[in-house]
Legacy VTK file of the C-alpha trace (Angstrom):
# vtk DataFile Version 3.0
C-alpha trace
ASCII
DATASET POLYDATA
POINTS 297 float
0.000 0.000 0.000
1.454 3.333 -1.085
-0.371 6.575 -0.288
0.078 9.922 -2.026
-1.381 12.656 0.173
-1.603 15.991 -1.631
-1.956 19.398 0.032
-4.334 20.825 -2.550
-4.244 24.372 -1.186
-0.449 24.462 -1.196
-0.193 23.039 -4.715
-2.808 25.350 -6.194
-1.535 28.527 -4.503
1.912 27.837 -5.939
0.290 27.290 -9.346
-1.485 30.647 -9.043
1.764 32.448 -8.235
3.613 30.713 -11.078
1.000 31.776 -13.641
0.231 35.285 -12.441
0.396 36.695 -15.963
-1.080 33.775 -17.858
-3.514 34.493 -20.666
-7.201 33.694 -20.775
-8.469 30.742 -22.759
-11.149 31.339 -25.372
-13.520 30.026 -22.701
-12.853 33.307 -20.868
-11.006 31.908 -17.871
-7.342 31.848 -16.957
-6.502 28.155 -17.113
-2.787 28.537 -16.364
-3.139 27.589 -12.678
-5.245 24.560 -13.604
-2.647 23.378 -16.122
0.180 23.676 -13.569
-1.968 21.894 -10.966
-2.699 19.003 -13.344
0.875 18.721 -14.582
2.280 18.684 -11.045
-0.251 16.239 -9.668
-0.029 13.798 -12.573
3.779 14.013 -12.703
4.069 12.805 -9.123
1.411 10.143 -9.585
3.503 8.802 -12.480
6.720 8.976 -10.437
5.342 7.496 -7.201
2.874 4.897 -8.593
0.585 5.179 -5.542
-2.104 2.641 -4.828
-4.167 5.318 -3.062
-4.393 9.085 -3.680
-6.159 11.835 -1.740
-6.150 15.593 -2.262
-6.798 17.508 0.971
-8.371 20.974 0.940
-8.965 23.541 3.665
-12.506 23.044 4.865
-15.160 25.758 5.110
-14.669 27.872 8.214
-11.160 26.495 8.817
-10.972 28.173 12.219
-9.534 25.516 14.538
-6.278 27.420 14.981
-8.000 30.803 15.158
-9.890 29.517 18.184
-6.525 28.714 19.759
-4.941 32.053 18.800
-6.963 34.851 17.101
-3.690 36.253 15.705
-2.949 33.104 13.700
-2.198 34.153 10.077
-3.276 37.713 10.952
-0.269 38.971 8.974
-1.984 37.847 5.766
-5.068 40.044 6.222
-5.213 43.452 4.516
-7.796 45.836 3.088
-8.868 44.606 -0.372
-8.065 46.676 -3.456
-9.403 46.320 -7.004
-6.334 44.251 -7.783
-7.042 42.051 -4.766
-10.614 41.526 -5.932
-9.385 40.385 -9.356
-6.914 38.038 -7.679
-9.675 36.661 -5.476
-11.833 35.962 -8.530
-8.897 34.269 -10.275
-8.205 32.241 -7.139
-11.842 31.204 -6.793
-11.981 30.138 -10.464
-8.774 28.138 -10.078
-10.022 26.286 -7.004
-13.330 25.481 -8.711
-11.558 24.129 -11.798
-8.971 22.104 -9.849
-11.605 20.520 -7.649
-13.779 19.740 -10.649
-10.786 18.150 -12.385
-10.195 15.874 -9.378
-13.882 14.966 -9.299
-14.128 13.992 -12.981
-10.758 12.198 -12.783
-11.992 10.056 -9.898
-9.413 11.361 -7.406
-10.624 11.339 -3.811
-10.881 14.799 -2.257
-11.200 15.386 1.473
-12.217 18.496 3.397
-13.621 18.931 6.889
-15.521 21.819 8.423
-13.181 23.911 10.563
-9.953 22.132 9.584
-7.064 22.925 7.245
-5.549 20.588 4.677
-2.532 19.863 6.893
-4.831 18.586 9.656
-6.386 16.138 7.195
-3.030 14.908 5.891
-1.732 14.523 9.446
-4.803 12.496 10.382
-4.328 10.137 7.434
-0.640 9.881 8.392
-1.723 8.842 11.884
-4.130 6.257 10.459
-1.850 4.695 7.845
1.854 5.395 8.394
2.570 2.360 10.568
1.456 -0.042 7.831
1.918 1.776 4.524
4.341 3.886 2.539
3.191 7.501 2.775
4.245 10.271 0.384
3.213 13.852 1.187
3.157 16.327 -1.694
3.594 19.889 -0.412
6.249 22.587 -0.113
5.212 23.321 3.491
8.093 22.546 5.874
5.615 21.853 8.723
5.136 18.353 7.311
8.751 17.469 8.136
7.578 16.535 11.632
5.730 13.588 10.050
8.757 12.071 8.325
9.020 8.976 10.489
7.918 5.384 9.814
9.256 5.657 6.263
7.100 8.662 5.326
8.654 10.978 2.737
7.779 14.482 1.598
8.077 15.861 -1.903
8.554 19.607 -1.701
7.165 21.264 -4.796
9.597 22.685 -7.326
9.473 23.802 -10.946
8.490 21.262 -13.569
12.022 21.136 -14.984
13.706 20.582 -11.603
14.488 17.144 -10.158
12.045 15.889 -7.559
12.912 17.455 -4.185
12.496 14.442 -1.907
12.826 14.668 1.889
13.121 11.700 4.239
13.685 11.389 7.969
17.460 11.751 7.811
17.338 14.854 5.624
14.793 16.517 7.928
16.877 15.614 11.010
19.939 17.186 9.392
17.937 20.301 8.494
16.578 20.868 12.014
19.503 19.336 13.900
17.301 17.204 16.137
15.086 14.093 16.130
11.892 14.409 14.100
9.754 14.098 17.223
11.231 17.344 18.577
10.296 19.484 15.575
6.927 20.686 16.977
8.694 21.815 20.158
11.400 23.603 18.145
8.696 25.410 16.170
6.793 26.272 19.356
9.896 27.994 20.726
11.089 29.781 17.579
7.677 30.483 16.018
6.718 30.611 12.351
6.646 34.047 10.749
4.738 32.794 7.707
1.719 31.824 9.844
2.200 34.610 12.414
3.081 32.120 15.137
5.037 34.390 17.464
8.197 32.798 18.801
10.161 33.767 21.898
12.535 36.694 21.582
16.141 35.598 21.270
15.308 31.965 20.501
16.014 30.808 16.974
16.274 27.248 15.665
19.756 26.536 17.018
18.956 27.857 20.491
15.659 25.953 20.555
17.427 22.681 19.718
20.109 23.389 22.327
17.493 23.988 25.036
15.689 20.768 24.113
18.910 18.747 24.107
19.487 19.787 27.720
16.197 18.136 28.746
16.174 15.211 26.285
13.459 16.827 24.210
10.879 17.342 26.986
9.572 20.832 26.298
8.019 21.535 29.691
11.242 20.564 31.481
13.210 23.474 29.995
14.642 25.578 32.838
15.212 28.851 31.007
13.752 32.178 32.127
12.663 33.137 28.604
10.648 29.943 28.313
9.295 29.853 31.858
8.170 33.492 31.741
6.262 32.913 28.495
5.127 29.341 28.945
1.561 30.267 27.974
2.810 31.462 24.584
4.910 28.327 24.102
1.989 26.045 24.968
-0.284 27.944 22.568
2.311 27.748 19.799
2.631 23.999 20.278
-1.107 23.574 19.715
-0.818 25.616 16.521
2.150 23.792 14.968
1.867 20.211 16.234
0.690 17.861 13.468
1.820 14.660 15.167
-0.965 14.667 17.755
-4.365 13.726 16.268
-6.948 16.526 16.424
-9.699 14.951 14.307
-11.967 11.946 14.326
-10.917 9.128 11.995
-11.411 9.986 8.329
-12.959 7.673 5.696
-10.710 4.919 4.364
-8.968 5.777 1.130
-10.217 3.818 -1.883
-7.760 2.301 -4.333
-6.702 4.760 -7.008
-7.947 3.837 -10.471
-6.652 6.335 -13.049
-9.296 7.637 -15.422
-8.643 6.455 -18.966
-10.628 6.730 -22.154
-12.307 3.357 -21.826
-13.407 1.216 -18.963
-14.350 3.929 -16.439
-17.740 5.542 -15.994
-16.301 9.057 -15.628
-14.131 8.963 -18.745
-16.522 10.855 -21.047
-17.019 13.641 -18.505
-13.273 13.754 -17.926
-12.434 14.198 -21.611
-15.209 16.779 -21.995
-13.753 18.810 -19.116
-10.298 18.864 -20.710
-11.777 19.820 -24.072
-13.857 22.702 -22.700
-10.818 24.309 -21.090
-8.631 23.641 -24.141
-6.110 21.554 -22.214
-4.945 19.952 -25.423
-1.569 18.708 -24.194
-3.254 16.968 -21.252
-5.847 15.497 -23.578
-3.082 14.234 -25.849
-1.568 12.363 -22.896
-4.973 10.894 -22.102
-5.263 9.509 -25.637
-1.727 8.105 -25.329
-2.644 6.550 -21.947
0.417 8.097 -20.291
-1.145 10.819 -18.152
-1.092 8.717 -14.976
1.495 6.092 -15.788
4.989 6.352 -17.229
4.837 4.740 -20.669
8.570 3.983 -20.460
8.021 1.471 -17.665
LINES 1 298
297 0 1 2 3 4 5 6 7 8 9 10 11 12 13 14 15 16 17 18 19 20 21 22 23 24 25 26 27 28 29 30 31 32 33 34 35 36 37 38 39 40 41 42 43 44 45 46 47 48 49 50 51 52 53 54 55 56 57 58 59 60 61 62 63 64 65 66 67 68 69 70 71 72 73 74 75 76 77 78 79 80 81 82 83 84 85 86 87 88 89 90 91 92 93 94 95 96 97 98 99 100 101 102 103 104 105 106 107 108 109 110 111 112 113 114 115 116 117 118 119 120 121 122 123 124 125 126 127 128 129 130 131 132 133 134 135 136 137 138 139 140 141 142 143 144 145 146 147 148 149 150 151 152 153 154 155 156 157 158 159 160 161 162 163 164 165 166 167 168 169 170 171 172 173 174 175 176 177 178 179 180 181 182 183 184 185 186 187 188 189 190 191 192 193 194 195 196 197 198 199 200 201 202 203 204 205 206 207 208 209 210 211 212 213 214 215 216 217 218 219 220 221 222 223 224 225 226 227 228 229 230 231 232 233 234 235 236 237 238 239 240 241 242 243 244 245 246 247 248 249 250 251 252 253 254 255 256 257 258 259 260 261 262 263 264 265 266 267 268 269 270 271 272 273 274 275 276 277 278 279 280 281 282 283 284 285 286 287 288 289 290 291 292 293 294 295 296
């Protein structure tokens, strides 16, 4: 059993940034982000040959972390401008198209009210990692804390770049500590990208040093900076920890059966979708039966 767990939000946001100036199709929609999404997803399905695939999306009202800390991701909020409104429309169109593509291609999609995509992937990791090979597709470094039990992470890169594959040893070398300590390191140093406020004067090296002194037990650290702000540290840990389950068990993942031109009920709808959005190169691969599988094998 080999699982490919895809952070749909991460993949699609990168696709949006990579195609910021892409042209409209004759259909009247910018399909650049969709094309990058499809190319990236199918490339890694071909490379990894998973038996099961799931794309995780942020659920409606993904507020679990905001209930823990109202300032979570507050650095990303600003007053909308006309340009922002256009970007929001482009983003909304891209998400609709990507999710429709997954639906007509028969790829399982998972979202849960109140939860983010990383919560969903972490929950599947908790359910499956002890008995299956797990591959996480996302550029988000937070997933490095899950790289035990043979789990690997593919951090997204350009289509021409070699696959950027991370395993337990590479993540340990990057952080300088055991994988299990990574949530504690992040709780101490914070995460500027998500507005998780770390402790002043404590960066990654200092955080690891403090944890080494207590064999990784966060609440045993005897340092004034940590003791004086323990409430902040404890809050941060709740925000960044993916190793501790926060959700009820999710549905089992069905076996992945790539949509081809014949033999699958969704094939006609799938081809129609590609034709409408003029994704001719993708359609060409469908006809050659090498969209999901490497024809060289």
